[in-house]
C-alpha positions as CSV (number, residue, x, y, z in Angstrom):
1,M,80.8,123.1,97.2
2,L,82.2,120.0,95.5
3,G,85.7,118.5,96.0
4,I,87.7,118.1,92.7
5,S,87.2,114.3,92.3
6,E,83.3,114.6,92.3
7,V,83.2,116.7,89.1
8,T,86.4,116.3,87.1
9,A,85.6,112.8,86.1
10,L,82.8,113.8,83.9
11,L,84.9,116.5,82.4
12,F,87.4,113.9,81.1
13,L,84.5,112.2,79.2
14,S,84.3,115.1,76.9
15,S,87.4,114.2,75.1
16,F,85.7,111.0,73.7
17,N,83.4,110.8,70.9
18,S,82.4,106.9,71.3
19,T,79.1,106.7,73.2
20,G,80.1,103.3,74.1
21,L,83.4,104.3,75.7
22,V,81.8,107.2,77.6
23,S,79.2,104.8,79.0
24,A,81.9,102.6,80.2
25,L,83.8,105.4,81.7
26,A,80.7,106.8,83.3
27,L,80.6,103.6,85.4
28,F,84.2,104.0,86.1
29,V,83.4,107.5,87.5
30,L,81.1,106.0,90.1
31,A,83.9,103.8,91.2
32,V,86.4,106.7,91.4
33,D,84.1,108.9,93.4
34,L,83.7,106.0,96.1
35,M,87.4,105.3,96.1
36,P,88.7,105.4,99.7
37,A,91.2,107.9,100.8
38,V,94.1,105.5,101.1
39,A,93.7,104.6,97.3
40,A,94.0,108.3,96.5
41,Q,97.1,108.6,98.5
42,Q,98.5,105.5,96.9
43,S,98.1,107.2,93.6
44,A,99.8,110.4,94.9
45,N,102.7,108.6,96.2
46,K,103.8,106.9,92.9
47,W,104.8,110.3,91.7
48,R,107.9,112.0,92.9
49,H,106.8,114.7,95.0
50,S,107.8,117.2,97.7
51,F,106.5,119.8,100.3
52,E,107.2,123.5,100.8
53,M,106.0,126.1,103.2
54,V,105.8,128.9,100.8
55,P,106.1,132.5,102.3
56,M,103.5,135.1,101.3
57,R,104.4,138.8,101.4
58,D,103.5,139.2,104.9
59,G,105.6,136.3,106.0
60,V,102.8,133.9,106.5
61,R,103.7,130.4,105.0
62,L,101.2,128.2,103.1
63,A,101.5,124.5,102.9
64,T,102.3,123.7,99.2
65,Y,102.4,120.1,97.6
66,I,104.3,119.5,94.6
67,W,104.1,116.4,92.2
68,F,106.5,116.0,89.3
69,P,105.9,114.1,86.1
70,K,108.4,111.6,84.8
71,G,111.5,112.8,82.9
72,D,113.7,115.8,83.4
73,G,112.2,119.3,83.9
74,P,111.5,122.1,83.7
75,Y,107.8,121.6,83.5
76,P,104.6,123.6,82.8
77,V,102.8,123.9,86.1
78,V,99.0,123.5,87.0
79,L,98.3,125.1,90.3
80,I,95.1,124.0,92.5
81,R,94.6,126.1,95.5
82,T,91.8,124.4,97.4
83,P,90.2,124.9,100.8
84,Y,89.5,121.1,100.8
85,G,93.2,120.3,101.2
86,G,96.2,120.6,98.7
87,A,97.4,117.2,99.7
88,G,94.4,115.6,98.2
89,V,94.3,117.1,94.7
90,I,95.8,114.0,92.9
91,D,93.1,111.8,91.5
92,W,92.8,110.2,88.0
93,Q,92.3,113.6,86.3
94,T,95.3,115.3,87.6
95,E,97.2,112.0,87.0
96,R,96.4,112.4,83.6
97,L,97.9,115.8,83.5
98,L,101.1,114.3,85.2
99,E,101.2,111.5,82.6
100,N,101.3,114.1,79.8
101,G,104.1,116.1,81.5
102,Y,102.6,118.6,83.8
103,C,103.7,119.4,87.2
104,I,100.8,119.6,89.7
105,V,101.0,122.0,92.7
106,G,98.3,121.8,95.6
107,Q,98.1,124.4,98.2
108,D,96.2,124.8,101.4
109,P,94.8,128.4,101.7
110,R,95.6,130.6,104.6
111,G,94.7,129.2,107.8
112,R,93.5,125.8,106.4
113,F,95.1,122.4,107.2
114,K,98.8,122.9,107.5
115,S,98.9,126.4,106.4
116,E,99.6,129.5,108.8
117,G,97.5,132.4,109.4
118,S,93.8,133.2,110.0
119,A,91.3,130.9,108.1
120,L,88.6,133.3,106.8
121,A,87.1,131.7,103.7
122,F,88.7,133.1,100.4
123,M,89.3,136.5,102.1
124,A,93.2,136.4,101.3
125,D,92.8,135.1,97.9
126,G,91.7,138.3,96.0
127,W,93.6,141.9,95.5
128,G,93.3,143.2,99.1
129,E,95.8,143.5,101.8
130,H,96.8,139.8,101.2
131,K,97.3,138.5,97.6
132,D,98.1,134.9,98.3
133,G,97.2,133.7,94.8
134,V,99.6,136.3,93.2
135,D,102.3,135.4,95.5
136,T,102.0,131.6,94.9
137,V,102.0,132.0,91.2
138,E,105.1,134.4,91.3
139,W,107.0,131.9,93.5
140,I,106.1,128.9,91.3
141,A,107.2,130.7,88.2
142,K,110.7,131.4,89.7
143,Q,111.4,127.7,90.5
144,P,114.1,125.8,88.4
145,W,111.5,123.0,87.8
146,C,109.0,125.5,86.3
147,T,109.1,126.6,82.7
148,G,107.7,129.9,83.6
149,K,104.3,128.8,82.4
150,V,101.7,128.6,85.3
151,G,98.0,127.7,84.8
152,T,95.4,127.2,87.4
153,W,92.6,124.5,87.6
154,G,89.7,123.6,89.9
155,V,86.0,123.6,90.5
156,S,83.7,125.2,93.1
157,G,85.9,126.1,96.0
158,P,89.1,125.9,94.0
159,G,87.2,127.7,91.3
160,I,86.5,130.6,93.6
161,T,90.3,130.9,94.6
162,Q,91.0,131.2,90.7
163,M,88.3,133.9,90.3
164,L,89.9,136.0,92.9
165,M,93.2,135.5,91.4
166,A,91.9,136.4,88.1
167,G,91.1,139.9,89.6
168,A,94.5,140.3,91.1
169,A,95.8,139.7,87.5
170,P,99.3,138.1,88.3
171,S,101.9,139.0,85.6
172,R,103.1,135.3,85.4
173,L,99.7,133.7,85.1
174,A,99.2,132.0,81.7
175,C,95.7,130.6,81.8
176,Q,92.8,129.5,84.0
177,H,90.4,126.6,83.8
178,I,87.5,127.6,86.2
179,G,84.4,125.6,87.0
180,I,81.2,126.4,88.8
181,A,82.6,129.2,90.8
182,A,81.3,132.7,92.1
183,A,82.9,135.8,90.7
184,D,81.4,138.2,93.3
185,L,81.5,136.7,96.9
186,Y,79.0,139.3,98.3
187,H,76.1,139.1,95.9
188,Q,76.6,135.5,94.4
189,A,77.8,133.5,97.6
190,F,76.6,135.5,100.8
191,F,73.8,137.9,100.1
192,Q,71.9,137.4,96.8
193,G,69.4,140.3,96.4
194,G,70.4,141.5,99.8
195,E,69.3,138.4,101.6
196,L,71.6,135.6,103.2
197,R,72.0,132.6,101.2
198,L,71.6,130.4,104.3
199,E,71.7,126.8,102.7
200,L,74.9,127.8,100.8
201,A,77.0,130.0,103.0
202,I,76.2,129.0,106.6
203,Y,75.8,125.4,105.8
204,W,79.1,125.1,103.8
205,L,81.1,127.1,106.3
206,Q,80.0,124.8,109.1
207,R,80.5,121.5,107.2
208,N,83.8,122.5,106.3
209,G,85.1,123.1,109.8
210,Y,85.4,127.0,109.7
211,D,85.3,129.2,112.7
212,M,81.5,130.3,112.5
213,Q,81.8,133.0,115.2
214,A,84.8,134.7,113.3
215,H,82.8,134.6,110.0
216,A,79.6,136.0,111.8
217,K,81.7,138.8,113.1
218,L,83.2,139.4,109.8
219,V,79.8,139.5,108.1
220,M,78.3,141.8,110.8
221,E,81.2,144.1,110.4
222,H,80.5,144.2,106.5
223,R,77.0,143.6,106.3
224,L,76.7,146.4,103.6
225,Y,78.7,146.1,100.3
226,D,81.7,148.1,101.1
227,E,85.5,148.3,100.1
228,F,86.2,144.9,101.8
229,W,83.7,143.1,99.3
230,R,85.0,145.3,96.2
231,Q,88.2,143.5,96.6
232,L,86.5,140.2,96.3
233,N,84.3,141.1,93.2
234,L,85.4,140.5,89.7
235,N,82.5,142.6,88.4
236,E,83.8,145.9,89.7
237,P,84.5,148.0,86.7
238,N,88.2,148.8,87.6
239,V,89.0,145.0,87.8
240,R,90.6,143.8,84.7
241,P,91.6,140.1,84.5
242,N,94.8,139.7,82.2
243,A,94.9,136.0,81.5
244,P,93.0,133.6,79.2
245,M,90.1,132.0,81.2
246,L,87.8,129.1,80.5
247,N,84.7,129.4,82.7
248,W,82.1,126.7,82.7
249,S,79.0,126.3,84.8
250,G,75.2,125.2,84.6
251,W,71.9,127.0,84.4
252,Y,70.9,125.3,88.0
253,D,74.3,125.8,89.3
254,I,74.5,127.7,92.7
255,F,77.0,130.1,90.9
256,S,75.6,130.0,87.4
257,Q,76.0,133.9,87.0
258,G,79.5,133.8,88.1
259,A,80.6,132.1,85.0
260,I,78.9,134.5,82.9
261,D,80.3,137.6,84.8
262,A,83.8,136.2,84.7
263,F,83.6,135.9,80.9
264,I,82.2,139.2,80.4
265,A,84.9,140.7,82.8
266,G,87.8,139.2,80.8
267,K,86.3,139.6,77.4
268,H,84.7,143.0,77.5
269,R,87.1,144.9,79.9
270,G,90.1,142.6,80.5
271,G,93.7,143.3,79.8
272,P,95.4,142.5,76.3
273,K,96.2,138.8,77.3
274,A,92.6,138.4,78.3
275,R,90.2,140.0,75.7
276,H,90.5,137.7,72.9
277,D,91.1,134.4,74.8
278,Q,87.9,133.8,76.8
279,I,85.8,130.7,76.6
280,L,82.2,130.4,78.4
281,I,80.5,126.9,78.5
282,M,77.0,127.0,80.1
283,G,75.3,123.6,80.4
284,P,72.0,122.8,81.8
285,W,73.6,121.4,85.0
286,P,73.3,121.8,88.6
287,H,76.7,122.1,90.8
288,G,78.4,119.6,88.7
289,I,77.8,117.8,85.3
290,A,74.8,115.6,85.2
291,K,71.9,114.7,83.0
292,D,69.4,113.4,85.5
293,F,68.8,115.8,88.4
294,G,65.7,116.9,90.2
295,Q,62.9,115.7,87.8
296,A,65.1,116.5,84.8
297,H,65.9,113.9,82.3
298,L,68.2,115.3,79.5
299,P,70.1,113.8,76.6
300,F,73.3,112.0,77.0
301,E,75.0,114.8,74.9
302,V,74.9,117.2,78.0
303,L,77.6,115.0,79.6
304,T,80.0,115.8,76.8
305,P,80.4,119.4,76.5
306,P,82.4,121.0,73.7
307,M,85.8,122.4,74.5
308,I,85.7,121.6,78.3
309,D,88.8,119.2,78.2
310,C,91.4,120.6,80.4
311,L,94.4,118.5,78.9
312,A,93.7,120.2,75.5
313,Y,93.2,123.6,77.1
314,F,96.5,123.4,79.0
315,D,98.4,121.9,76.1
316,Y,97.4,124.9,74.0
317,Y,98.3,127.6,76.5
318,L,101.2,126.0,78.6
319,K,102.8,124.0,75.8
320,G,101.9,126.0,72.7
321,I,100.5,123.0,71.0
322,K,98.1,123.9,68.2
323,N,94.9,122.0,68.7
324,E,91.0,122.5,68.6
325,V,91.3,125.2,71.5
326,A,92.8,127.5,68.8
327,N,89.5,127.6,66.8
328,A,87.2,127.6,69.7
329,K,83.9,129.8,69.8
330,P,84.0,132.2,72.6
331,V,80.7,130.9,73.9
332,Y,79.0,127.4,74.1
333,Y,75.6,127.2,75.7
334,Y,72.9,124.6,76.2
335,T,69.3,125.4,75.4
336,I,66.7,123.5,77.2
337,G,63.7,122.6,75.2
338,D,62.0,119.9,77.3
339,I,63.4,118.5,80.6
340,T,61.2,115.5,80.5
341,D,61.9,114.4,76.9
342,P,65.5,113.6,76.0
343,E,64.5,113.1,72.5
344,C,63.2,116.7,72.2
345,K,65.1,118.5,69.4
346,L,65.0,121.7,71.1
347,N,67.5,120.4,73.6
348,R,70.8,121.3,71.9
349,W,74.3,122.7,72.2
350,R,75.0,126.1,70.5
351,A,77.8,128.5,69.9
352,A,78.0,132.1,69.9
353,D,80.7,134.9,69.6
354,D,79.8,136.8,72.7
355,W,77.3,137.0,75.6
356,P,74.6,138.0,76.0
357,V,73.4,136.8,72.5
358,P,71.2,139.0,70.6
359,C,67.7,139.3,72.1
360,N,64.7,141.5,72.8
361,Y,64.1,142.3,76.4
362,T,60.3,142.0,76.4
363,P,58.2,142.6,79.6
364,M,55.4,140.2,80.4
365,Y,53.0,142.0,82.6
366,L,51.2,140.6,85.8
367,H,47.4,141.4,85.9
368,A,45.2,141.8,89.0
369,D,43.3,138.5,88.1
370,G,46.4,136.3,88.3
371,T,47.1,136.2,84.6
372,M,50.2,137.4,82.8
373,S,50.5,138.7,79.3
374,F,52.5,141.0,77.0
375,N,49.6,143.6,77.2
376,K,50.1,146.4,80.0
377,P,47.8,146.0,83.0
378,A,44.4,147.9,83.3
379,A,44.2,151.2,85.1
380,N,41.9,149.9,87.8
381,G,43.9,146.6,88.5
382,Q,43.4,145.8,92.2
383,P,46.4,144.7,94.2
384,R,46.9,141.3,95.7
385,S,48.0,140.7,99.3
386,F,49.3,137.7,101.5
387,I,50.3,137.2,105.0
388,Y,54.1,136.1,105.2
389,D,54.8,134.3,108.6
390,P,58.6,133.8,109.1
391,K,57.7,130.8,111.4
392,N,55.9,129.0,108.5
393,P,58.2,130.1,105.3
394,V,57.7,128.6,101.9
395,P,60.0,125.6,101.6
396,T,62.7,125.3,99.1
397,L,61.9,123.0,96.2
398,G,64.6,122.6,93.8
399,G,66.4,125.4,92.2
400,N,70.2,126.5,92.4
401,N,70.9,124.7,95.6
402,L,74.2,123.1,97.1
403,F,73.0,120.5,99.8
404,L,69.3,120.6,99.1
405,E,67.6,118.9,96.0
406,K,68.4,120.9,93.2
407,G,67.1,121.5,89.6
408,P,63.6,121.6,88.3
409,F,60.6,120.2,90.2
410,D,56.8,120.3,89.9
411,N,55.7,123.2,92.3
412,R,52.1,122.8,92.0
413,E,51.9,122.0,95.9
414,L,53.7,125.1,96.9
415,E,51.4,127.2,94.5
416,K,48.6,126.1,96.6
417,R,49.7,127.9,99.6
418,S,47.9,131.2,100.6
419,D,51.3,133.1,100.9
420,V,52.2,132.4,97.3
421,L,50.8,134.6,94.5
422,V,50.6,132.9,91.2
423,Y,50.6,134.7,87.8
424,T,50.0,132.5,84.7
425,S,50.0,133.3,80.9
426,A,47.5,131.9,78.5
427,P,48.9,128.7,76.6
428,L,51.5,129.9,74.1
429,T,50.6,129.7,70.4
430,E,54.2,129.3,69.4
431,D,57.4,128.3,71.0
432,L,59.1,131.1,72.9
433,E,62.9,131.2,73.5
434,V,64.2,132.9,76.6
435,T,68.1,133.2,76.5
436,G,69.9,135.5,78.7
437,R,69.4,137.3,82.0
438,V,65.7,137.4,83.5
439,K,64.7,140.2,85.9
440,V,61.4,140.8,87.7
441,K,60.1,144.4,88.5
442,L,57.5,144.5,91.1
443,F,55.6,147.3,92.9
444,V,55.2,146.3,96.5
445,S,54.2,147.5,99.9
446,T,54.4,145.9,103.4
447,S,53.1,146.3,106.9
448,C,56.6,146.2,108.2
449,T,59.7,148.2,108.1
450,D,61.7,145.1,106.5
451,T,60.7,142.1,104.6
452,D,61.7,140.1,101.5
453,F,59.9,139.4,98.0
454,T,60.8,136.2,96.0
455,A,60.0,135.5,92.5
456,K,60.1,132.1,90.7
457,L,59.9,131.6,86.9
458,C,58.0,128.4,85.9
459,D,57.2,126.4,82.7
460,V,53.7,125.0,82.9
461,Y,53.3,122.0,80.9
462,P,49.9,121.1,79.3
463,D,49.2,118.5,82.0
464,G,49.6,121.0,84.7
465,R,53.0,120.4,86.0
466,S,54.8,123.7,86.9
467,F,58.6,123.3,86.7
468,N,60.9,126.1,88.2
469,V,63.3,127.6,85.6
470,L,64.7,130.4,87.6
471,D,64.2,132.0,91.1
472,G,65.5,135.1,93.0
473,I,65.0,137.4,96.0
474,V,65.1,140.9,97.1
475,R,65.4,142.5,100.5
476,P,63.7,145.8,99.8
477,R,65.6,147.9,102.2
478,F,68.5,147.4,99.8
479,R,66.2,148.4,96.7
480,N,68.9,151.0,95.7
481,G,71.7,148.6,96.1
482,C,73.5,147.0,99.0
483,T,75.8,149.8,99.6
484,K,73.1,151.7,101.9
485,D,70.4,150.6,104.3
486,E,67.0,152.1,103.7
487,P,64.2,150.5,105.9
488,L,60.7,150.6,104.6
489,Q,57.9,152.8,105.5
490,P,54.9,150.6,106.2
491,G,52.2,151.0,103.5
492,K,54.3,152.9,101.0
493,I,54.5,151.6,97.6
494,Y,58.2,150.8,96.4
495,E,59.4,149.6,92.9
496,V,62.0,146.7,93.5
497,E,63.9,144.5,91.1
498,I,64.6,140.7,91.5
499,D,67.5,139.3,89.6
500,L,66.7,135.7,88.6
501,W,70.1,135.4,86.9
502,S,70.2,133.6,83.3
503,T,69.0,130.7,81.5
504,S,68.4,129.4,77.9
505,W,65.0,127.9,77.7
506,V,62.3,127.3,75.1
507,F,58.7,127.6,76.5
508,R,57.0,125.4,74.0
509,K,53.8,125.9,72.1
510,G,50.8,124.9,74.3
511,H,52.8,125.5,77.6
512,C,52.2,128.5,80.0
513,I,54.7,130.9,81.4
514,R,54.1,131.3,85.3
515,L,55.7,133.6,87.9
516,D,55.4,132.8,91.7
517,V,55.8,135.5,93.9
518,S,56.0,135.3,97.8
519,S,58.3,136.5,100.5
520,S,60.3,133.4,101.4
521,N,62.2,130.4,99.8
522,Y,63.7,128.6,102.9
523,P,66.4,127.5,103.6
524,R,67.7,128.3,100.2
525,F,67.5,131.9,101.4
526,E,67.4,133.1,105.1
527,S,63.6,134.0,106.2
528,N,63.2,137.7,107.1
529,P,62.0,138.1,110.5
530,N,60.2,141.3,109.4
531,T,61.4,143.0,112.6
532,G,64.0,145.2,111.1
533,E,66.9,143.4,112.6
534,L,69.7,143.3,109.9
535,F,71.1,140.1,110.8
536,A,68.9,137.8,112.8
537,L,69.7,134.0,112.0
538,S,66.8,131.6,112.1
539,V,69.3,128.8,112.9
540,D,72.0,128.1,115.7
541,L,75.2,129.5,114.3
542,N,77.3,126.6,115.7
543,D,74.7,123.9,114.5
544,P,72.7,125.0,111.5
545,L,70.3,122.1,111.8
546,K,68.9,123.6,115.1
547,P,66.7,126.6,115.2
548,N,67.8,129.8,117.0
549,P,65.7,129.9,120.1
550,N,66.2,133.6,120.7
551,R,65.1,134.8,117.3
552,R,62.1,137.1,117.4
553,T,59.6,137.4,114.4
554,I,56.5,139.0,113.5
555,K,54.0,138.4,110.6
556,A,53.9,141.0,107.5
557,R,50.9,141.8,105.3
558,N,52.9,142.0,101.9
559,T,51.0,143.5,98.8
560,V,51.7,143.2,95.0
561,Y,50.4,145.9,92.7
562,A,49.6,145.3,89.0
563,D,48.0,148.3,87.4
564,A,48.8,151.1,84.8
565,V,50.7,153.1,87.2
566,H,52.3,150.1,88.9
567,P,53.1,147.8,85.9
568,S,54.7,144.7,87.7
569,C,56.4,142.4,85.3
570,V,59.0,139.9,84.3
571,I,61.5,141.0,81.7
572,L,62.4,138.1,79.4
573,P,65.4,138.1,77.0
574,V,63.4,136.8,73.9
575,V,65.4,135.4,71.1
576,K,63.7,135.3,67.6
């Protein structure tokens, strides 16, 4: 997950309309990201500041850094609770807030850096036994230097601490500006589709110095979705955020569905302070704002999203200044028309009053001959099988990754593998817009008691290039939800659903729609050993770049059915 300075520079650009000025600032962004830590410290030291060990409800004290703007207080406060260290939150973006009269508070979460307590990532930030976010907001609001108006800000890791604070609904929380963050730690950060997000969860914990054994113990004790995880999930129906939120993310972000889910939680079932003050911004981006990533080359306008400027947002909610935020649309989203042509007119920002936008959920069926169409499959369609070997998994190529290459890539080489089943439509006779959540329904069987199935939606260009749009995974032993474990019966046919999350994409006239089906996408997701072991890592827990020498695997013969009784399909949210 990104540190603050790696993303916020581009957010600042959105407050300018001059292309020339933005271009110059873009060069400045590169310099900022390369600025050594000593320069950032000098920036922090030029502001009056103090340090406090703030007590939580159980007596554990958290290291809290406070920077004051010039002039006499009290001040509105922007809080940043970050696993990357509260001492390092002052960069040119937060300086901009200081220069405009905001007090900045940075905090080390429980067990991190100078804070006391046990460091289990994000586990004390929700609404369980510990409510560190709530306790911190309440403490700030009572200080003589605070006006009583407290907002929160941050992206990625500091965005997740905000998501969890939102679910706890602190009474003194005035607003939140949240970027690229998970709303549900179990299903979005750890176990998407029931399978471990290896590249994200394990690599991130290890690279940030967390106790890997402690986290492994935690995960093994709570491998199923239980009450522990419900206290870390904004999607639970009884969780009601009660503050204005601005959530932003990108279609290729590691947490893209998180921003959408948080918007829905606030707008559709939030408290009275939340329901009418939610903003969702979905760009085409990966984990951060960019126009050139993977093999995508998008227009410059993707760097200047509407309504994302945090200064205007905080001015409105923390100072009561009437500005453009008062008339903001609830939803801004970017539709991708062509990732290779920045001049394509179908690439554009759009606005909506709610999410999801009106659409027709339309099944496109898989056929035994490897085609796809809107026609149901024939009664005598024959199944297709492949051998999945955990020792030779399908390698990850692009997609919603953190450390690996991210975004769209030409997948033709992977589609030549014998363990990838390819289903392709005829060339489209007209443009087809897909905006919303995409799901895949498969009828499958396996020779083992446990395996995985993956699906990847691709846009096939007329020259044959096959670009990944969305992908997902399911561990069929959790086919009825991750609250119970139901091992498979070899040879039995099961219906499973693969959630590909969401996008806004135009499959253009002359292009084909493709679905690649396999059983691995490694190391984006852990490779299933097919042995039935619930948590058998392929890597050394303390050094994820090394394989686990003690792991046992077996090969599986996996089968996909496509006939009238077993109508496997991808369900597309088609917008007319």
